[in-house]
C-alpha positions in Angstrom: 0.0 0.0 -0.2 1.1 3.6 -0.7 2.5 5.4 2.4 -1.3 7.5 2.2 -2.8 3.9 3.2 -4.9 4.1 0.2 -5.7 6.1 -2.9 -9.0 6.0 -5.0 -8.8 4.2 -8.7 -10.4 6.3 -10.9 -9.2 9.3 -11.6 -5.3 10.4 -11.4 -6.4 12.8 -8.5 -8.0 10.2 -7.0 -9.3 10.9 -3.1 -7.1 10.2 0.0 -8.7 9.0 2.8 -5.9 10.0 4.7 -4.0 13.6 5.1 -1.1 12.5 6.5 1.9 9.6 5.7 1.2 6.5 7.5 4.4 6.3 9.1 6.2 2.8 8.7 6.0 -0.1 11.1 7.9 -3.5 11.6 5.7 -6.2 10.1 3.8 -7.3 13.5 2.6 -3.8 13.8 2.3 -4.9 17.4 4.3 -2.5 20.1 5.3 -5.3 22.2 5.0 -4.4 25.9 8.1 -4.5 28.2 9.0 -7.7 30.4 7.7 -6.6 34.0 4.1 -5.2 32.2 1.1 -8.2 33.3 0.1 -10.1 31.3 -4.0 -8.4 30.4 -1.1 -5.5 29.3 0.4 -8.0 26.6 -3.7 -8.5 25.7 -5.0 -5.1 26.3 -1.5 -3.7 24.3 -2.3 -6.4 21.2 -6.2 -5.6 20.3 -4.9 -1.6 20.1 -3.6 -3.4 16.3 -7.0 -5.6 16.6 -9.1 -2.3 16.7 -6.8 -0.4 13.8 -7.4 -3.0 11.9 -11.1 -3.2 12.2 -11.0 1.0 10.9 -8.0 -0.2 8.1 -11.5 -2.6 7.1 -13.6 0.5 7.5 -11.5 3.1 5.4 -11.2 0.1 2.7 -15.4 0.4 2.7 -15.2 4.3 2.3 -11.5 4.1 -0.3 -14.2 2.5 -2.4 -17.4 3.8 -2.3 -15.7 7.1 -3.1 -13.8 5.3 -6.5 -17.5 4.6 -7.2 -17.8 6.2 -10.7 -21.0 8.2 -10.6 -22.2 11.1 -13.1 -21.5 14.5 -11.8 -22.7 17.0 -14.8 -25.8 17.9 -16.5 -24.9 19.2 -20.0 -27.9 19.6 -21.7 -31.1 18.1 -20.8 -34.3 18.6 -24.1 -37.1 16.7 -22.2 -38.7 15.9 -26.3 -42.6 15.2 -26.1 -44.1 12.7 -24.3 -42.6 12.7 -21.2 -43.3 12.4 -18.0 -44.1 16.2 -16.8 -43.3 15.8 -13.2 -39.8 14.0 -14.1 -37.9 17.1 -15.4 -36.0 17.8 -12.5 -31.9 17.0 -14.4 -29.8 16.3 -11.1 -32.3 13.2 -10.7 -29.7 11.3 -13.0 -26.6 12.5 -11.0 -24.8 10.4 -8.2 -25.5 7.1 -7.2 -29.2 5.2 -8.6 -31.6 5.4 -6.5 -31.0 2.9 -3.5 -34.0 3.5 -1.5 -37.2 5.1 -3.1 -38.3 7.7 0.0 -41.4 8.8 2.1 -44.9 6.9 3.2 -45.1 5.1 -0.1 -41.1 4.3 -0.3 -39.0 1.7 0.5 -35.8 -0.5 -0.8 -35.1 -0.6 -4.8 -35.5 -4.0 -6.1 -36.5 -5.5 -8.9 -40.5 -5.7 -8.3 -40.8 -1.8 -7.0 -38.2 0.3 -8.9 -38.0 3.9 -8.4 -40.9 6.1 -9.2 -40.7 9.6 -8.0 -39.7 13.1 -9.3 -35.9 12.5 -7.3 -36.1 9.5 -8.7 -35.9 9.7 -11.9 -36.0 11.8 -15.2 -38.3 11.6 -18.0 -37.1 12.0 -21.9 -39.7 11.5 -24.4 -39.4 11.1 -27.9 -37.0 12.9 -29.5 -35.4 14.1 -26.4 -32.3 13.8 -25.2 -29.4 14.2 -22.0 -26.4 14.8 -21.9 -24.3 14.1 -18.9 -20.7 14.6 -18.0 -18.4 13.1 -15.4 -15.6 14.1 -13.4 -13.5 10.6 -13.4 -13.5 9.6 -17.5 -15.0 5.5 -18.2 -11.8 3.6 -19.1 -12.3 1.7 -22.1 -10.9 -1.0 -20.2 -10.6 -4.6 -21.5 -10.3 -6.4 -17.8 -13.8 -4.9 -17.1 -16.6 -7.8 -16.6 -18.0 -8.6 -19.5 -16.0 -5.8 -20.9 -18.7 -3.8 -20.4 -17.3 -0.1 -19.2 -20.5 1.9 -18.0 -24.0 1.2 -17.0 -27.6 3.3 -17.3 -30.3 2.4 -14.8 -33.8 3.2 -15.5 -37.3 2.8 -13.8 -39.0 0.1 -15.4 -39.5 -3.1 -13.1 -40.7 -7.0 -13.6 -44.5 -7.4 -13.5 -45.6 -9.6 -10.6 -47.9 -11.7 -10.7 -49.1 -12.8 -7.5 -52.6 -12.6 -6.2 -53.4 -10.2 -3.3 -55.2 -10.9 0.2 -57.4 -8.3 1.7 -55.0 -7.1 3.5 -53.1 -6.2 -0.6 -50.3 -8.6 1.0 -48.9 -11.0 -2.2 -50.3 -14.4 -1.6 -47.2 -16.8 -1.9 -43.5 -15.4 -2.5 -43.7 -12.6 -5.1 -42.8 -13.7 -8.2 -42.5 -12.2 -12.7 -44.0 -13.8 -15.4 -40.1 -11.7 -17.2 -42.6 -8.5 -17.7 -41.7 -5.6 -17.3 -43.4 -2.3 -16.5 -43.2 1.0 -17.4 -40.2 -0.1 -19.9 -39.7 2.3 -22.7 -41.5 0.0 -26.0 -39.4 2.2 -28.3 -36.1 2.8 -29.2 -33.3 4.7 -27.9 -29.6 5.8 -29.2 -26.3 5.8 -27.1 -23.2 7.8 -27.9 -19.9 8.9 -26.3 -17.2 12.2 -26.2 -13.6 12.1 -24.6 -14.0 16.3 -24.6 -17.9 16.9 -25.6 -17.2 18.0 -29.0 -16.2 14.5 -31.2 -19.2 12.6 -30.3 -19.0 8.6 -31.8 -22.3 6.3 -31.7 -22.3 3.0 -29.8 -23.1 0.3 -32.8 -27.4 0.1 -32.8 -27.0 -3.5 -32.9 -24.9 -3.8 -29.9 -26.1 -1.5 -26.8 -29.3 -2.3 -25.6 -32.5 -0.3 -24.9 -31.7 2.3 -22.0 -35.3 1.8 -19.6 -35.9 -1.4 -20.2 -33.7 -4.9 -18.7 -32.4 -5.1 -16.3 -34.5 -3.8 -13.9 -32.8 -1.7 -10.3 -31.8 -3.6 -7.2 -30.6 -1.1 -4.7 -29.0 -3.6 -2.6 -26.8 -4.4 -5.8 -23.9 -3.3 -7.0 -23.9 -0.3 -9.3 -20.6 0.0 -11.0 -21.1 -4.7 -11.9 -22.7 -5.7 -15.1 -25.7 -7.6 -15.1 -23.9 -10.6 -16.8 -25.4 -10.8 -20.5 -25.8 -14.4 -20.5 -29.0 -13.6 -17.9 -30.4 -11.8 -21.3 -30.7 -15.3 -23.4 -32.6 -16.7 -20.6 -36.2 -17.7 -19.2 -36.8 -15.4 -16.7 -40.6 -16.4 -16.1 -41.4 -17.7 -12.7 -38.6 -15.8 -10.4 -38.8 -14.4 -7.4 -36.7 -11.9 -6.3 -34.0 -14.2 -4.2 -33.7 -16.1 -8.2 -33.1 -13.0 -9.6 -30.3 -12.0 -7.2 -29.0 -15.4 -8.4 -29.1 -14.1 -11.3 -27.4 -10.3 -11.3 -24.8 -12.0 -9.5 -24.0 -9.1 -7.2 -24.6 -6.2 -10.0 -27.3 -3.3 -9.5 -28.9 -4.4 -12.5 -29.3 -1.8 -15.6 -27.7 -2.1 -18.7 -24.0 -2.1 -19.6 -21.8 -0.4 -22.7 -18.9 -1.3 -23.7 -16.8 1.5 -25.9 -15.4 -1.1 -27.9 -19.0 -0.3 -29.6 -18.3 3.2 -30.4 -18.8 4.0 -34.2 -17.2 6.6 -36.5 -20.2 8.2 -38.8 -19.2 6.0 -41.5 -19.7 3.0 -39.1 -16.1 2.0 -38.5 -15.0 1.4 -35.5 -13.6 3.8 -33.1 -10.7 3.2 -30.8 -11.0 5.1 -27.0 -9.1 4.6 -24.7 -12.1 6.7 -22.0 -14.8 9.2 -22.4 -15.8 11.9 -20.5 -19.5 13.0 -21.7 -22.6 10.1 -22.2 -26.0 11.3 -24.1 -29.3 9.5 -24.6 -31.1 10.2 -27.5 -34.9 8.8 -27.4 -35.5 8.0 -30.7 -39.3 7.1 -30.0 -41.2 5.9 -27.0 -39.9 7.9 -23.0 -37.5 6.9 -21.0 -36.8 7.4 -17.7 -33.4 7.6 -15.9 -32.8 7.0 -12.9 -28.4 7.2 -13.3 -25.4 6.1 -14.5 -22.0 3.7 -13.2 -18.5 3.0 -14.5 -17.5 -0.2 -13.7 -14.2 -0.6 -12.7 -12.0 -3.5 -13.1 -12.4 -4.0 -8.9 -13.2 -6.4 -5.8 -16.5 -6.1 -4.4 -15.9 -3.6 -0.8 -17.3 -6.7 1.4 -14.4 -9.2 -0.4 -11.5 -6.2 -0.3 -12.6 -5.4 3.7 -12.9 -9.0 5.0 -9.2 -9.2 2.7 -7.8 -6.5 5.0 -9.4 -8.0 8.1 -8.6 -11.2 7.2 -4.8 -10.7 7.1 -4.1 -8.5 9.2 -6.0 -10.4 12.3 -3.8 -13.3 11.3 -0.8 -10.9 12.5 -2.5 -10.0 14.9 -3.2 -13.1 16.5 -0.4 -14.9 15.5 2.1 -11.9 17.8 -0.8 -12.5 20.4 0.7 -16.2 21.1 4.0 -15.5 20.3 3.4 -12.9 23.6 1.3 -14.7 25.3 3.5 -17.8 25.1 7.0 -15.9 25.8 
């Protein structure tokens, strides 16, 4: 690790969790007490770094969250025609997509209960568009999961087919027939730009429609795409637990590869990174919740557990040595 312990990997100007460099210490990380100190003191002193590792693990969780890249700027918004008049706050598309819907009728966002409020979704109708910018460029990284470089999240959900009881609770475990409600039934076009001036369309034959599959699961990772193979699977009869298994930790959304960029003549365009994304609704209407760049990094919990486990092993090994001594 660096002297500053950990930096965000997203962009050259990563966010440091610690302003001051850490002092270099012996490998054990343990302050060995004097020979005259009672055994209780040994345990007390040895537990100090154990407590420190808990803080370190928390720091890793925070760092990976800070490193997650979301859209930071609305460059342009044209509502088009047929848009939802209550969903025109363009800033709703910035930052982390929705994990929880606020209000009396809110709750956790999942594929059966998608975001729907004016503070969560931006509506773009036919002929409309949304252009957003990213403070940290989206990288064209072949190491990204499935080669996907960014995700776009909409407002659709899976239709639940269970009947209701007298108290309006589902009878049985809620399941879907695979049908989406509130998707865009028309067509969309996604373009990217490294500088905001030169734009390249992502191949329509490869780029999925915005606000279609896959409904957002707020408990998942926004920076992780849904495995592409799920598009080929039948989705009827799936419960929420089944869907999450297929999402494999992802929060859903539609995934896009910068390798799909094309010139105006239709030729492939090699882009190392882009800082702007534009969504055009050619027909129908799309509700947009947010954007997330995909990163080739482990899940936050994986990093935290790894760090905690490694440091704990060192700490307890030293504890055993001190106790024996």
